[in-house]
C-alpha positions in Angstrom: -0.5 63.8 -18.1 -1.0 63.1 -14.4 -2.6 59.8 -15.0 0.8 59.3 -16.9 3.0 60.0 -15.2 1.7 57.5 -12.3 2.2 54.4 -14.5 5.9 55.7 -15.4 6.3 55.8 -11.8 5.0 52.5 -11.1 6.5 50.6 -14.0 10.1 52.2 -12.6 8.9 50.8 -8.8 8.0 47.2 -10.2 11.7 47.5 -12.3 12.8 49.0 -9.4 14.5 45.1 -8.0 16.7 44.4 -11.5 19.0 47.5 -10.8 20.9 45.7 -8.2 23.6 43.3 -7.5 22.2 40.0 -8.5 21.3 38.0 -12.2 18.6 36.0 -13.5 19.1 33.0 -13.4 16.5 30.3 -15.0 16.5 26.7 -12.9 14.3 25.0 -15.2 14.4 24.7 -19.2 14.6 22.2 -21.6 16.4 21.5 -25.1 15.8 18.9 -27.5 16.9 18.6 -31.5 16.2 16.6 -34.6 19.2 14.8 -35.2 20.0 11.5 -36.1 23.6 12.0 -34.3 21.0 12.1 -31.0 18.3 10.0 -31.3 15.7 10.1 -29.3 14.6 7.2 -27.0 11.9 3.7 -28.6 8.1 5.2 -28.0 9.1 9.1 -27.4 6.4 11.6 -27.6 8.6 14.3 -29.4 7.3 17.6 -30.5 7.8 18.6 -34.1 9.9 21.7 -33.2 13.2 22.3 -32.2 13.9 23.6 -28.5 17.7 24.3 -29.2 20.4 26.4 -27.0 19.9 28.8 -29.4 16.2 29.7 -29.6 16.8 29.5 -25.6 19.6 32.0 -25.4 17.4 33.9 -27.6 14.7 34.2 -24.8 16.9 34.7 -21.9 18.3 38.0 -23.6 14.9 39.5 -24.7 14.0 38.5 -20.8 17.3 39.6 -19.1 17.6 36.1 -17.9 21.4 35.4 -17.4 22.4 31.5 -17.2 19.6 28.5 -17.0 20.1 25.2 -15.4 18.8 23.1 -18.7 17.1 19.5 -16.8 17.8 16.6 -19.5 14.4 15.8 -21.2 12.8 12.3 -21.1 12.6 12.3 -24.8 16.4 11.2 -24.5 15.6 9.2 -21.2 18.8 7.7 -19.6 20.9 8.9 -23.4 22.4 12.5 -22.1 24.8 13.1 -24.7 23.1 15.5 -26.4 23.0 18.0 -23.3 26.6 17.3 -23.0 27.3 18.5 -26.1 25.5 21.6 -25.2 27.1 22.5 -22.1 30.3 22.2 -23.6 29.5 24.6 -26.3 28.6 27.5 -23.7 31.0 27.2 -20.9 29.6 29.0 -17.9 25.9 29.6 -19.5 24.4 26.7 -18.3 24.6 24.5 -16.0 23.3 20.6 -16.5 20.8 18.5 -14.8 21.5 14.6 -15.7 19.0 11.4 -16.1 20.0 7.9 -14.9 17.7 4.9 -14.7 16.6 4.4 -11.5 15.8 0.7 -12.4 19.5 -0.1 -12.9 21.9 -1.2 -10.1 24.6 0.5 -11.3 23.0 4.1 -11.2 25.5 5.1 -8.9 28.4 4.9 -11.7 27.1 6.1 -14.0 26.4 8.7 -12.2 29.7 9.3 -11.1 30.6 9.2 -14.9 28.0 12.0 -15.8 29.7 14.3 -12.8 33.2 14.1 -14.3 31.6 14.5 -17.9 30.0 17.9 -16.2 26.6 17.1 -15.4 25.8 19.3 -11.3 22.7 17.5 -11.0 20.2 14.3 -11.3 16.6 14.5 -11.9 14.1 11.6 -11.0 10.4 11.4 -12.1 8.4 9.1 -9.8 4.9 8.0 -10.7 2.2 8.0 -8.5 0.8 5.3 -9.5 2.2 2.0 -8.5 4.7 2.2 -11.8 6.6 4.5 -9.9 7.1 2.2 -6.5 10.4 2.4 -7.5 10.8 5.1 -5.6 10.4 3.1 -2.3 12.6 -0.1 -4.0 16.0 -0.4 -2.6 17.6 1.5 -5.3 17.2 4.7 -3.9 19.0 4.5 -1.2 22.6 4.0 -2.9 21.8 6.2 -5.6 21.0 9.1 -2.7 23.7 8.1 -0.9 25.9 8.8 -4.2 24.3 12.1 -5.2 25.4 13.5 -1.6 29.1 12.0 -1.7 29.4 13.7 -4.9 27.4 16.6 -3.8 25.4 16.3 -6.9 21.6 17.9 -5.9 18.4 15.3 -6.4 15.8 17.1 -8.6 12.2 15.5 -8.4 9.3 15.6 -10.3 7.0 13.8 -8.6 3.2 14.3 -7.6 2.1 15.8 -4.6 1.5 12.1 -3.4 5.0 11.1 -3.3 6.3 13.6 -1.0 6.0 11.2 2.4 8.1 9.1 0.5 10.7 12.0 -0.2 10.9 12.2 3.6 11.7 8.5 4.2 14.9 8.8 1.5 16.0 12.2 2.9 15.8 10.6 6.6 18.4 8.7 5.8 20.1 11.0 3.3 19.6 14.4 5.0 23.0 15.9 4.5 21.8 15.7 0.0 20.3 19.2 -1.5 16.9 18.2 -2.8 15.2 20.3 -4.8 11.2 19.7 -5.7 9.9 20.7 -8.9 7.2 22.8 -10.2 5.4 22.8 -6.4 4.8 19.0 -6.7 2.1 19.5 -9.6 -0.4 20.3 -6.3 -4.0 20.1 -8.2 -5.8 23.5 -7.5 -8.6 22.3 -6.2 -6.8 19.8 -2.8 -5.4 22.8 -1.3 -4.8 20.6 1.8 -2.6 18.4 0.1 0.1 20.9 -0.4 0.9 19.8 3.2 2.4 17.2 2.0 4.9 19.8 0.5 5.0 21.9 3.3 5.8 19.1 5.9 9.3 18.7 4.1 10.5 22.4 5.8 11.9 20.5 8.3 15.0 19.4 6.4 16.6 22.4 5.8 18.0 21.3 2.3 15.2 20.8 0.6 14.0 23.8 -2.2 11.0 24.4 -4.0 10.6 25.2 -7.5 7.3 27.3 -7.8 6.8 27.0 -11.2 4.0 25.8 -13.1 1.1 28.5 -11.6 0.2 28.3 -15.4 -0.3 24.9 -15.4 -2.8 24.6 -12.8 -4.1 27.4 -12.7 -8.0 27.0 -13.8 -7.4 31.4 -14.0 -5.8 33.6 -16.3 -2.9 35.1 -16.1 -1.6 36.0 -13.1 -3.0 32.7 -12.0 -4.1 34.1 -8.8 -5.1 30.7 -7.5 -2.3 29.3 -8.1 0.0 32.1 -6.1 -1.9 31.1 -3.4 -0.1 27.7 -2.6 2.9 30.5 -3.7 2.2 32.3 -0.6 1.7 29.3 1.7 4.6 27.8 0.5 6.6 31.4 1.2 5.8 31.7 4.8 6.6 28.0 5.2 10.6 27.7 3.6 10.8 31.5 3.3 12.8 32.7 0.0 15.7 31.5 0.7 14.3 28.4 -0.3 12.4 29.2 -2.9 13.2 29.2 -6.6 11.1 30.1 -9.7 11.5 28.6 -12.8 10.2 28.7 -17.2 10.1 25.4 -17.4 10.6 26.3 -21.4 9.6 25.0 -23.4 6.8 23.5 -21.7 5.3 26.9 -20.8 4.5 27.5 -24.3 2.4 24.8 -24.1 0.4 27.3 -21.8 1.8 30.4 -22.0 4.8 32.1 -22.5 8.5 32.4 -21.0 8.0 36.5 -20.8 4.9 35.3 -18.4 6.0 32.7 -17.1 8.1 35.8 -15.7 6.7 37.9 -15.2 4.6 36.6 -12.6 6.7 36.0 -10.5 8.8 39.6 -10.4 5.7 41.6 -11.6 2.3 40.1 -10.0 3.4 38.5 -7.1 2.5 41.1 -4.5 3.4 39.6 -1.7 7.2 39.6 -2.5 9.2 42.5 -1.4 12.4 43.2 -3.8 15.0 41.0 -0.8 12.4 37.9 -1.9 12.9 38.4 -5.8 16.3 38.8 -5.2 16.4 35.1 -4.1 14.1 33.4 -5.9 15.0 35.3 -9.0 18.8 33.8 -8.7 20.8 34.0 -5.0 18.7 30.3 -4.3 19.3 29.5 -7.7 23.1 29.5 -6.9 22.6 27.9 -3.5 21.7 25.1 -5.1 24.1 25.6 -9.1 26.5 28.1 -8.5 27.7 29.6 -11.8 31.2 31.4 -12.5 31.8 34.9 -12.2 
């Protein structure tokens, strides 16, 4: 009985941070649906399954997650209509991050229209090879400048090798809020490369999602090797500029929604309750405020 009581006490201590005044917010999920009303982009490799907002809401309820930020999935490319309609059907529950074509000179104007339609962020995905070199091109500065004017956060899915390019753009638009997705997917066997992301800490409006521990890790849950990256980012940025995320439903190819939350909430023993309050909630709301 003594051992059982000890375990109950330990579990209670682990759950104590959630007896607080903050709500858990997941800042990175995707939704899609096989529906001819919302055709996928030509050549898109779409899973047979759907990932609907109803499925997402069930997972949120099961895991105590209050709100989420939905990122426009690449399956629709720059056609944001499905996500636009999801946001309209669930007012206040979700925030939406759109995509615009980085090779289209009219993208700044498209972004202005998309913000008027309810989007609160934009995402770019420059590849690390030559196909992503548009990220260094002349169309970036006008788009980043428009983001700053509209107060629209820039979210980047970019490999660690692109972080110096991010710095060059930030030099020109230092007031723009920029969120780096998934710790820039720094390979776990190249730990020195993480310094390229750590170097961005000098820009106070840069935030980092400490997601994809399950993706980059070479170990089983709780992915302790990837947690070492989180520790380094924690010491560099502090909890006020870090946020967790699930990347649902992509996470289900590796683990589960519940474990993507639990690894931060329960397994990152270097975090105290106040840190968790920031990384599970308050940091997200610095970038994407939710009503009430």
